[in-house]
N, C-alpha and C positions, 0 to 999 in steps of 0.2 A: 514663560517661565514658571516652572512648578516650584513646590516646596518639598525638600527632603528632610526626613527626620530620623535620626538613629538615637538610640539611648544605651548608656552602658553603667554598671555600678562601679564606683571607685570608693571602696570603705563604705561610710554611711551617706555618701552623696551619690545622687544619680546625675550623670552628665547627659545632657540632651544637645546632640549636634544638629545643627539647623543649617541647611543650605538653600539657595534660591531666593525667592522673594517672599516676603511676609507683607501681604496686602489684604484688601478687602475679600479677595477670592481664596486665598490660602490660609489666613489666619484661623478660621474655624478648625482647621486641622490640628494647628499647634494648640489652640485652646482645649481641643479634645485630649490631647496627648497630655498636657499639664493636669487636667482635671483627673484623667486616668492614673497618672503617677501619684498624685496627692490622695486619691480615693484608695489606692494600694498601699499607702503607708510611706510613700516617698515625700519627706517634708524638708530635705535639703537639697536643692536643685543647682546645677550649674548650667546654664544655657550659653553653649558656644556658638557664637554668631560670626565666626570668622568667614564662614561660606555664605553669609547673607549678602546679597547685591542690592536689595531694595527693601525699606521698611517704611510703612506708612502709619498714618494714626491709630488704624484699626489693630495693626500689629502692636503698637505702644499699648494700647488698651489691653490686648491679650496678655502681655508680659506684665503689666500693672495687676490685672485680675489673677495672674498666676502668683504673684508676690503677695496678694491679699490671702489667698487660699493657704499658702504655706505658713503664713505668719499667725494665721488662726490656730496653727498646731505648734507655734513657737519654732517655726522653721526659718529657712533662708532660701533666697534665690539670688544667685550672683550670675553677672553676664562676663562674658569674655568677647572683647571687641577690641580691634586695634585700628579699624577702618575709619579714617577720618570722615568719610561722608555719612557713615552711620552714627560715629560718636557726636557729630554736629547736631544730629536731631535730637539726641539726649540732652546736649548742652542747652539747645535753643528752648526746649519744653521744660527745663529745670529738673529733669529726671536723673541727672548725675548726682543729685542730692538724695535720691530715693533708692537708686539701685548701685550696690558695689560693682563697679567694672574693672576688670582684670585684663592684664595683656596676655594671659595664658591659662589653660586648664589648670596646670600645675600651681600656678600662683593663686587662682581662685579657690583649689582646695586647700591649700596651706593657710588661707586667711582666716582670722577669726573676726567675726562680725561683732 
């Protein structure tokens, strides 16, 4: 399974729609996308993970790295995820305390962190 990435602007937020698997093989593609967005001045990101079928520790590391990058610019990184198997990974690792996780892109865009 490969990784699909698309981005779009929603006001002052950039929505990154991720599909497929985020693992040791595909995570560098996501890392590059996040680095490019922050380098271009996008500091408020919403990562839509509804299409993600698998997430491993490498993928978690990329998301944490992205969060650190946007926070260095007083930005935010919010996740959209309703899939129990992916949410479980965030709960087990304690990352639900680190990432704001929302049920929809609209909810994430409306949130104030």
